[in-house]
ZASENU-920914 format. One record per atom (N, C-alpha, C): y, x, z; residue number from 1; residue in one letter; atom name. Coordinates in Angstrom, 1 decimal. Each point is the difference from the previous one (the first is absolute). Layout:
<recs>
- north|east|up|pos|code|site
- Y|X|Z|NUM|a|CA
...
</recs>
This chain:
<recs>
- north|east|up|pos|code|site
- -112.6|-40.8|-99.8|1|m|N
- 0.9|0.7|-0.9|1|m|CA
- 1.2|-1.0|-0.3|1|m|C
- 1.2|0.6|0.0|2|k|N
- 1.2|-0.9|-0.2|2|k|CA
- 0.1|-0.2|-1.5|2|k|C
- 0.5|-1.2|-0.4|3|p|N
- 0.2|-0.3|-1.4|3|p|CA
- 1.1|0.8|-0.6|3|p|C
- -0.2|0.2|-1.3|4|t|N
- 1.1|0.7|-0.8|4|t|CA
- 0.5|-1.0|-1.0|4|t|C
- 1.3|0.1|-0.2|5|y|N
- 0.7|-0.9|-1.0|5|y|CA
- 0.7|0.8|-1.0|5|y|C
- 0.2|-0.6|-1.2|6|p|N
- 0.8|0.7|-1.0|6|p|CA
- 1.5|0.1|0.5|6|p|C
- 0.6|1.0|-0.5|7|r|N
- 1.4|0.2|0.4|7|r|CA
- 0.9|-1.0|-0.7|7|r|C
- 0.8|-0.7|0.7|8|l|N
- 0.9|-1.0|-0.6|8|l|CA
- 1.3|0.6|-0.6|8|l|C
- 0.4|-0.5|-1.1|9|p|N
- 1.4|0.4|-0.5|9|p|CA
- 1.0|-0.4|1.0|9|p|C
- 1.1|0.6|0.1|10|d|N
- 1.1|-0.3|1.0|10|d|CA
- 0.4|-1.4|0.0|10|d|C
- 0.2|-0.7|-1.1|11|a|N
- 0.4|-1.4|0.0|11|a|CA
- -1.1|-0.9|0.6|11|a|C
- -1.2|0.2|-0.4|12|e|N
- -1.1|-0.8|0.6|12|e|CA
- -0.1|0.3|1.5|12|e|C
- 0.2|1.2|0.4|13|l|N
- -0.1|0.3|1.5|13|l|CA
- 1.1|-0.7|0.7|13|l|C
- 1.2|-0.1|-0.6|14|e|N
- 1.1|-0.7|0.6|14|e|CA
- -0.4|-1.5|0.2|14|e|C
- -0.6|-0.5|-1.0|15|v|N
- -0.4|-1.4|0.2|15|v|CA
- -1.1|-0.2|1.1|15|v|C
- -0.9|0.9|0.0|16|m|N
- -1.0|0.0|1.1|16|m|CA
- 0.6|0.1|1.4|16|m|C
- 1.0|0.9|0.1|17|k|N
- 0.7|0.2|1.3|17|k|CA
- 0.7|-1.2|0.4|17|k|C
- 0.6|-0.7|-0.9|18|a|N
- 0.7|-1.3|0.3|18|a|CA
- -1.0|-1.0|0.4|18|a|C
- -1.1|-0.1|-0.7|19|l|N
- -1.1|-1.0|0.4|19|l|CA
- -0.5|0.3|1.3|19|l|C
- -0.3|1.3|0.3|20|w|N
- -0.6|0.4|1.3|20|w|CA
- 1.1|-0.4|1.1|20|w|C
- 1.2|0.3|-0.2|21|a|N
- 1.1|-0.3|0.9|21|a|CA
- 0.1|-1.5|0.4|21|a|C
- -0.3|-0.8|-1.0|22|l|N
- 0.2|-1.5|0.3|22|l|CA
- -1.0|-0.4|1.0|22|l|C
- -1.3|0.5|-0.1|23|g|N
- -1.0|-0.3|1.0|23|g|CA
- -0.5|-1.4|0.1|23|g|C
- 0.6|-1.0|-0.7|24|d|N
- -0.4|-1.4|0.0|24|d|CA
- -0.5|-0.3|-1.3|24|d|C
- -1.4|-0.2|-0.1|25|y|N
- -0.6|-0.2|-1.3|25|y|CA
- -0.6|-1.3|-0.2|25|y|C
- -0.1|-0.5|-1.2|26|p|N
- 0.5|0.6|-1.2|26|p|CA
- 1.5|-0.1|-0.1|26|p|C
- 0.6|1.0|-0.7|27|a|N
- 1.5|0.1|-0.1|27|a|CA
- 0.4|-0.4|-1.4|27|a|C
- 1.0|-0.8|-0.1|28|h|N
- 0.5|-0.5|-1.3|28|h|CA
- 0.8|1.1|-0.7|28|h|C
- 0.1|0.0|-1.3|29|t|N
- 0.8|1.0|-0.7|29|t|CA
- 1.5|0.0|0.4|29|t|C
- 0.5|-1.1|0.4|30|g|N
- 1.4|-0.1|0.5|30|g|CA
- 0.2|0.8|1.3|30|g|C
- -1.0|-0.1|0.9|31|d|N
- 0.1|0.7|1.2|31|d|CA
- -0.2|1.5|-0.2|31|d|C
- -0.9|0.4|-0.9|32|i|N
- -0.1|1.4|-0.4|32|i|CA
- 1.2|0.6|-0.6|32|i|C
- 0.6|-0.8|-0.9|33|a|N
- 1.3|0.5|-0.7|33|a|CA
- 1.1|0.2|1.1|33|a|C
- 0.1|-1.0|0.9|34|q|N
- 1.0|0.1|1.0|34|q|CA
- -0.2|1.3|0.9|34|q|C
- -1.2|0.2|0.3|35|k|N
- -0.4|1.2|0.9|35|k|CA
- 0.3|1.3|-0.8|35|k|C
- -0.2|0.0|-1.3|36|l|N
- 0.3|1.2|-0.8|36|l|CA
- 1.4|0.3|-0.1|36|l|C
- 0.9|-1.0|0.1|37|d|N
- 1.4|0.2|-0.1|37|d|CA
- 0.4|0.8|-1.3|37|d|C
- -0.7|-0.3|-1.1|38|k|N
- 0.3|0.6|-1.3|38|k|CA
- 0.6|-1.0|-0.9|38|k|C
- 0.6|0.5|-1.1|39|s|N
- 0.6|-0.9|-1.0|39|s|CA
- -1.0|-0.2|-1.1|39|s|C
- -1.3|0.1|0.3|40|w|N
- -1.0|-0.2|-1.1|40|w|CA
- 0.0|-1.5|-0.3|40|w|C
- -0.2|-0.3|-1.3|41|k|N
- -0.2|-1.3|-0.4|41|k|CA
- -1.4|-0.5|0.3|41|k|C
- -0.2|-1.3|0.0|42|a|N
- -1.3|-0.6|0.4|42|a|CA
- -1.1|0.6|-0.9|42|a|C
- 0.1|0.1|-1.3|43|p|N
- -1.1|0.5|-0.9|43|p|CA
- -0.4|1.4|0.4|43|p|C
- 0.9|0.8|0.5|44|t|N
- -0.3|1.4|0.4|44|t|CA
- -0.9|0.0|1.2|44|t|C
- 0.4|-0.8|1.0|45|l|N
- -0.8|-0.1|1.2|45|l|CA
- -1.4|-0.6|-0.3|45|l|C
- 0.0|-1.0|-0.8|46|l|N
- -1.3|-0.6|-0.4|46|l|CA
- -0.9|1.0|-0.7|46|l|C
- 0.6|0.8|-0.9|47|k|N
- -0.8|1.0|-0.7|47|k|CA
- -0.6|1.0|1.0|47|k|C
- 0.8|0.5|0.9|48|l|N
- -0.5|0.9|1.0|48|l|CA
- -1.1|-0.6|0.9|48|l|C
- 0.2|-1.2|0.4|49|l|N
- -1.0|-0.7|0.8|49|l|CA
- -1.3|-0.2|-0.8|49|l|C
- 0.1|-0.3|-1.3|50|s|N
- -1.1|-0.1|-0.9|50|s|CA
- -0.8|1.3|-0.1|50|s|C
- 0.7|1.1|-0.1|51|r|N
- -0.6|1.3|0.0|51|r|CA
- -0.8|0.3|1.3|51|r|C
- 0.7|-0.4|1.1|52|l|N
- -0.7|0.2|1.3|52|l|CA
- -1.2|-0.8|0.2|52|l|C
- 0.0|-1.2|-0.6|53|e|N
- -1.1|-0.9|0.0|53|e|CA
- -1.2|0.6|-0.8|53|e|C
- 0.4|0.5|-1.2|54|e|N
- -1.0|0.7|-0.9|54|e|CA
- -0.7|1.2|0.7|54|e|C
- 0.8|0.7|0.8|55|r|N
- -0.5|1.2|0.7|55|r|CA
- -0.8|-0.3|1.3|55|r|C
- 0.1|-1.3|0.4|56|g|N
- -0.8|-0.4|1.2|56|g|CA
- 0.8|0.1|1.3|56|g|C
- 1.3|0.2|-0.1|57|f|N
- 0.8|0.2|1.2|57|f|CA
- 0.5|-1.4|0.6|57|f|C
- 0.1|-1.0|-0.9|58|v|N
- 0.4|-1.3|0.5|58|v|CA
- -0.8|-1.1|-0.7|58|v|C
- 0.0|-1.1|0.7|59|a|N
- -0.6|-1.2|-0.6|59|a|CA
- 1.1|-1.0|-0.2|59|a|C
- 0.1|-0.5|-1.2|60|g|N
- 1.0|-1.0|-0.3|60|g|CA
- -0.5|-1.4|-0.2|60|g|C
- 0.8|-1.0|0.4|61|a|N
- -0.5|-1.4|-0.2|61|a|CA
- 1.3|-0.9|-0.2|61|a|C
- -0.3|-1.0|-0.8|62|k|N
- 1.1|-1.0|-0.3|62|k|CA
- 0.1|-0.9|1.2|62|k|C
- 1.2|-0.2|0.5|63|e|N
- 0.2|-1.1|1.0|63|e|CA
- 1.1|-0.9|-0.5|63|e|C
- -0.4|-1.0|-0.7|64|g|N
- 0.9|-0.9|-0.7|64|g|CA
- 0.6|0.7|-1.2|64|g|C
- 1.3|0.2|0.0|65|r|N
- 0.7|0.7|-1.1|65|r|CA
- 0.2|1.5|0.4|65|r|C
- -0.3|0.3|1.2|66|a|N
- 0.2|1.4|0.4|66|a|CA
- -1.2|0.8|0.0|66|a|C
- 0.1|1.3|0.0|67|n|N
- -1.1|1.0|0.1|67|n|CA
- 0.1|0.5|1.4|67|n|C
- -1.2|0.2|0.6|68|a|N
- -0.1|0.6|1.4|68|a|CA
- -1.0|1.1|-0.1|68|a|C
- 0.3|1.0|0.9|69|y|N
- -0.8|1.2|-0.1|69|y|CA
- -0.4|0.5|1.4|69|y|C
- -1.3|0.5|0.1|70|t|N
- -0.5|0.5|1.3|70|t|CA
- -0.5|1.4|-0.3|70|t|C
- 0.4|1.0|0.8|71|p|N
- -0.5|1.3|-0.2|71|p|CA
- -1.5|0.1|0.3|71|p|C
- -0.7|0.7|-0.8|72|l|N
- -1.4|0.3|0.2|72|l|CA
- -0.3|1.4|0.6|72|l|C
- 1.1|0.8|-0.1|73|v|N
- -0.1|1.4|0.6|73|v|CA
- 1.0|0.0|1.2|73|v|C
- -0.5|0.5|1.1|74|q|N
- 0.9|0.1|1.2|74|q|CA
- 0.9|1.3|-0.2|74|q|C
- 1.2|-0.1|0.5|75|e|N
- 1.0|1.1|-0.1|75|e|CA
- -0.6|1.3|0.6|75|e|C
- -0.6|-0.1|1.2|76|a|N
- -0.5|1.2|0.6|76|a|CA
- -1.1|0.6|-0.8|76|a|C
- -0.8|-0.8|-0.6|77|d|N
- -1.1|0.6|-0.9|77|d|CA
- 0.6|0.7|-1.2|77|d|C
- 1.0|-0.6|-0.6|78|y|N
- 0.6|0.6|-1.2|78|y|CA
- 0.7|1.3|0.4|78|y|C
- 0.7|0.0|1.1|79|l|N
- 0.8|1.2|0.4|79|l|CA
- -1.0|1.1|0.3|79|l|C
- -1.1|-0.3|0.7|80|s|N
- -1.0|1.0|0.3|80|s|CA
- -0.6|0.6|-1.3|80|s|C
- -0.3|-0.9|-0.9|81|s|N
- -0.6|0.5|-1.3|81|s|CA
- 1.0|0.9|-0.7|81|s|C
- 1.2|-0.4|-0.1|82|e|N
- 1.1|0.7|-0.7|82|e|CA
- 0.2|1.4|0.7|82|e|C
- 0.0|0.0|1.3|83|s|N
- 0.2|1.2|0.8|83|s|CA
- -1.1|1.0|-0.3|83|s|C
- -1.3|-0.5|0.1|84|r|N
- -1.1|0.9|-0.3|84|r|CA
- 0.0|0.5|-1.4|84|r|C
- 0.4|-0.8|-1.0|85|s|N
- 0.1|0.4|-1.4|85|s|CA
- 1.1|1.1|-0.1|85|s|C
- 1.2|-0.2|0.6|86|f|N
- 1.1|1.0|0.0|86|f|CA
- -0.5|1.3|0.6|86|f|C
- -0.7|0.0|1.1|87|l|N
- -0.5|1.2|0.7|87|l|CA
- -0.9|0.7|-1.0|87|l|C
- -0.9|-0.7|-0.6|88|e|N
- -1.0|0.6|-0.9|88|e|CA
- 0.6|0.6|-1.2|88|e|C
- 0.9|-0.8|-0.7|89|r|N
- 0.6|0.4|-1.3|89|r|CA
- 0.9|1.2|0.2|89|r|C
- 0.9|0.0|1.0|90|l|N
- 1.0|1.0|0.1|90|l|CA
- -0.3|1.2|1.0|90|l|C
- -1.0|-0.3|0.9|91|h|N
- -0.3|1.1|1.0|91|h|CA
- -1.5|0.3|0.1|91|h|C
- -0.7|-0.5|-1.0|92|g|N
- -1.5|0.3|0.0|92|g|CA
- -0.7|-0.5|1.3|92|g|C
- 0.6|-1.0|0.6|93|g|N
- -0.6|-0.5|1.2|93|g|CA
- 0.3|0.7|1.3|93|g|C
- 0.9|1.0|-0.2|94|s|N
- 0.3|0.9|1.2|94|s|CA
- 1.2|-0.6|0.7|94|s|C
- -0.2|-0.4|1.3|95|l|N
- 1.0|-0.5|0.8|95|l|CA
- 1.0|1.1|0.4|95|l|C
- -0.5|1.2|0.2|96|s|N
- 0.9|1.1|0.4|96|s|CA
- 0.9|0.3|-1.2|96|s|C
- -0.4|-0.1|-1.2|97|s|N
- 0.8|0.3|-1.2|97|s|CA
- 1.2|-1.1|0.0|97|s|C
- -0.4|-1.2|0.3|98|l|N
- 1.0|-1.1|0.0|98|l|CA
- 1.1|0.3|1.1|98|l|C
- -0.4|0.4|1.2|99|v|N
- 0.9|0.2|1.1|99|v|CA
- 0.9|1.2|-0.4|99|v|C
- -0.6|1.1|-0.5|100|v|N
- 0.8|1.2|-0.4|100|v|CA
- 1.0|-0.4|-1.0|100|v|C
- -0.3|-0.9|-1.0|101|s|N
- 0.9|-0.3|-1.1|101|s|CA
- 1.2|-0.9|0.6|101|s|C
- -0.3|-0.7|1.0|102|l|N
- 1.1|-0.8|0.6|102|l|CA
- 1.0|0.8|0.8|102|l|C
- -0.5|1.1|0.6|103|y|N
- 0.9|0.9|0.8|103|y|CA
- -0.1|1.4|-0.5|103|y|C
- 0.3|0.3|-1.3|104|p|N
- -0.2|1.4|-0.5|104|p|CA
- 0.9|1.1|0.7|104|p|C
- 1.2|-0.4|0.4|105|d|N
- 0.9|1.0|0.6|105|d|CA
- 0.2|-0.2|1.5|105|d|C
- -0.6|-1.0|0.5|106|a|N
- 0.2|-0.3|1.4|106|a|CA
- -1.2|0.4|0.9|106|a|C
- 0.3|0.3|1.2|107|k|N
- -1.0|0.3|0.9|107|k|CA
- -0.3|-1.3|0.8|107|k|C
- -1.2|-0.3|0.2|108|l|N
- -0.4|-1.2|0.8|108|l|CA
- 0.3|0.3|1.4|108|l|C
- 0.5|-1.0|0.7|109|t|N
- 0.2|0.1|1.5|109|t|CA
- -1.3|-0.2|0.7|109|t|C
- 0.0|0.3|1.2|110|e|N
- -1.3|-0.3|0.8|110|e|CA
- -0.2|-1.5|0.1|110|e|C
- 1.0|-0.8|0.0|111|e|N
- -0.2|-1.5|0.0|111|e|CA
- -0.6|-0.4|-1.3|111|e|C
- 0.5|0.6|-1.2|112|d|N
- -0.6|-0.4|-1.3|112|d|CA
- -1.5|0.4|0.0|112|d|C
- -0.3|1.2|0.5|113|v|N
- -1.4|0.4|0.0|113|v|CA
- -0.9|-0.9|0.9|113|v|C
- 0.5|-0.4|1.1|114|a|N
- -0.7|-0.9|0.9|114|a|CA
- -0.2|-1.3|-0.6|114|a|C
- 1.0|-0.5|-0.7|115|a|N
- -0.1|-1.3|-0.7|115|a|CA
- -1.1|0.0|-1.1|115|a|C
- 0.0|1.1|-0.7|116|l|N
- -1.0|0.2|-1.1|116|l|CA
- -1.4|0.1|0.6|116|l|C
- -0.1|0.7|1.1|117|e|N
- -1.3|0.1|0.7|117|e|CA
- -0.5|-1.3|0.5|117|e|C
- 0.9|-0.9|0.5|118|r|N
- -0.4|-1.3|0.4|118|r|CA
- -0.5|-0.8|-1.2|118|r|C
- 0.7|0.1|-1.1|119|i|N
- -0.4|-0.7|-1.2|119|i|CA
- -1.4|0.4|-0.5|119|i|C
- -0.2|1.3|0.0|120|l|N
- -1.3|0.6|-0.5|120|l|CA
- -1.1|-0.4|1.0|120|l|C
- 0.2|0.0|1.3|121|e|N
- -1.0|-0.4|0.9|121|e|CA
- -0.4|-1.4|-0.2|121|e|C
- 0.9|-0.9|-0.3|122|k|N
- -0.3|-1.4|-0.2|122|k|CA
- -0.9|-0.1|-1.3|122|k|C
- 0.2|0.8|-1.0|123|g|N
- -0.7|0.0|-1.2|123|g|CA
- -1.4|0.5|0.0|123|g|C
- -0.3|0.7|1.0|124|e|N
- -1.4|0.6|0.2|124|e|CA
- -0.9|-1.1|0.3|124|e|C
- -1.2|0.1|-0.5|125|k|N
- -1.1|-1.0|0.3|125|k|CA
- -0.9|0.5|1.0|125|k|C
</recs>
């Protein structure tokens, strides 16, 4: 069974995306701030990283005078968990309901249907 994770607020998710994008761990707060390309002040970023650490998403450590962080949750695992949660909450777990909501007024082409069939075939056990 795949792990489930609590939904992250948007600001914390942005920090996680920046950390995942860096890919070289542990990552220092300066590197994360640079990747974010935000005008957040250092205390804001540190608070968000502290919350992520409390939630178990990152591990923080002091390296000299700097803080360094390593993700404990893989991006693919979080995205999978969030996608499953979205499907359950908004569509009652129905994939067909999701697809219909994405294309309410459009007819799917034969190519679209073939692509969906390939996806569904891969998902079967």
